[in-house]
N, C-alpha and C positions, 0 to 999 in steps of 0.2 A: 172713583177711578183707581185701579190698582197701581201701586208704585213700581216703576221700572228699576230693578236692581242693577241689571246689566244691559248695555246696548253695545253691540259689536258691529262694526262697519268694515266690510271688505278686508277681513283679516286674512293675511297671507303669511306663510312660514315656509322657508326653504332651508334645507341643509345642503350647502354646496349647490349642485345642479338638481338635487332632488326636491321638487316642489310638493310639500306635504299638505299644506292648506292653500287653497287656490282662490280664496275670495269669499269668506263666510260672513253672512249677515245674520244677526241673531239678537233676540231680546229675551230677557228673563225677568218675569214679574215676581214681586214679593209673594212668598208662600207657594210658589210653583214647585213642582217636583218633576224635573225633566230627565227622562231616560235617554241616553245617547247610545244608539245602536249602529252597527256597521261591521264589515269584515275586518280581519286583522290587517294592519297596515293602512287603514283608510284615513287615519289622522285624528281619531277620537281622542287618544291620550294627549297628543300634541295640542289639540284644541283646549283641553282643560288646563294643561301646563302653561299655555299662553295667558289664560285668564288670570292666574295668580302669579304670573311672571316667573315661573320656574324656567320658562323659555321666553326669550324676547321676540316678539313678532317681527317679521321682516318688513311688513308694512300693514297699514290699516289702523283702525282706532278702536280702543276698548274703553267704554265709560262705565264707571261704577258709581251709582247714585248721582249721576250727572257730571262726575268729574273724570277727566281723561286720566287713566291710571298711570300712564307713563310720566305724568307730572307729579304723581304722589310717591311718598316714601314707600319703598318696597316692603318694609316690615309692617307698615300700616295696612297695606293691601292684604298681606298674609294674615293679619289679625282679623280683618273683616271677611276675607274669603279664605276659609280654611280648606285644607286638602288632605285627603286620606289616600294612601298609596297602595298599590297591589302587594308590595313586599314590606309593608309596615313602616320602614325607615325609622325604627327606634334606635337610640344610641346604645350600643351594646355594653359599653363600660359604665353606664349609669343605671341605677336602680329604677324600678317603675316610678317611685315617687320623684326621683330626680328628673326622669324623662318628662313627667307631667308638670313639674313646677319650674323647669328651666326657663321656658319662654315667657310666661307671665311675670316672673320676677325680673328677668333681664330687660323686658320691655317696660318695667315699672308700672304694670297694670295692677299689681297687688304685691304686698310684702310677703316675705317667706311664710310667715305664720298663716296668713289668709290663704295663700296658695296651697299650703299643705292641708288646711281644713277642707278646701274645695276639692282637692284631689282625693282625700279620704272619703268624702261624701259620694263622689262619682264612682270610685272603686267599689264602695259598698253597694251602690245602686246596680252595678253590673255583675255583682257576685264575686269580685276579686279583691275584697278587703284584705285577705290574707297574703296577697302578693305585693304588698307595699314596698317591702325591702328586697324583693327578688330582682334578679337581673333578667333581661329579655331572653337569654339563652335557655333559661329554665322554664319558659312559658311555651304552651302549645301555640300553633299558628292562630287558632281562633282567639286565644287569650291575647296574643300580641296585637291582633287587629282591633279587638275591643279596646285595649289600652290606647292604640293609635287614634281611635275615634274620640275617646274622651280627652286625649291630649289636644286634639283640635278644639274640642268644646271648652277647654280651660280658658281659651281666649275670647269666649262668647262671640263667635263669628256670626255674621249676618247671612252668609251663604256658605254651604259646605259642598265641596267637590269630591266625589268618590271615583277613583280610577280603578275599575275592576277590583273592588275590595274583597271579593270572595274567590278569585281565580286561583289563589295559591293555597286554598284551604281544603280540608277533608269534608265530606258531606255533613257530619254532625256539627262541625264548627261553622259551616255556612249558615245553618239555621240560627245559631246564636248571634252571628254578626248581622244577618238580615233582620232579625227581631229588634236589634238595637237601632238600626237605620229606620225601621218602620216606626219605632217609638218616637224618634226625632221628627219624622215626617208628621206623625199624628199631633205632635206638639207645635207644629207650624213652621218648622225650619225650612228655609228655601234651599232646595237641593238640586244638584246636577249629578247624575251617576252614569258612568260607563259600566255596563254589565252584560254578561251572557246568560244571566238567570231570567229567562223569558217569563216564567210565571210570576216572579217577583216584579218584573217590569210592568206586566199587565195590572198587577195589584196596586203598586205604589204610584205609578206615573199619573200626572195630570196632562202630560204631553210627551210624545215620543218624537225624537229627531233621528233621522237616519243619515249618516255620513258615508260617502263612498268616493274614493279617489280625491279626497281633499275638498269635497263640496257637500253641502246639505242638499240632498236630492228629494227628500220627502219628509213631512212632519204632520202630526195630527194628534187628536185625542186617542187614547189607547184602544178603546173598543173599535173605533173605525179603522185605525191603523192596522191592527192585527187581523181584522175580518175582511177589509176591503182595500188592499194595497193599490195605490194609484199608478205605480210605475212597475214595469216588468222586473227591474233590478231588485226592488224590495220584495216583490212576490216570490222571486227566486230564492232570496235570502231566507224568507220566512218558511218556505217549503223545506229548507234544509235544517232549520233549527227548531221548528215546532213539532 
């Protein structure tokens, strides 16, 4: 039986009177690659941000490996559940190396020497070994996003969340970033990704979840989801984006 990495029960999130998530129930199994789709403003990003506690849920329960995450140290959650953002979130006054080694050293997961060795290996792997002493401002969007992804990998997370990782990139860079995500998926990483790249979603997903107005209204395996929408709302969405 596959291990449940995440179990989410009746998750709600409001910002003032604006109810963004209205009661989401969701499970994520180890090794799954779940693509989260939906229109802008539907709550997709807020859903991911609640999972690694970038946002605190208004109510509901989120369990990671059987433990209620509101009872766990927030740094431990972010170590186990890594997140890659739309706009990279690199620290501009730190070099690439410093961006990569800051968290693992600060969290005492490895010493500085081991962290630097790991960072150099990862940078070499993604073809950016020559950027070790560069600052983020000198990198292209695609380079920044690939650095952001391996920054998350430095903590050896069990789950990676991607919040529209290619939406700020030019077409050539999109291919590089999707290739890196595909490689992580092929190596067995458990992934949740919010994306508008439909062909990539079809290719990478083991399951597709559709969120609209703060609720999951449909989910299924990709072939069935894209070919035979069960709800008029999803059919309408797919007509517009495919």
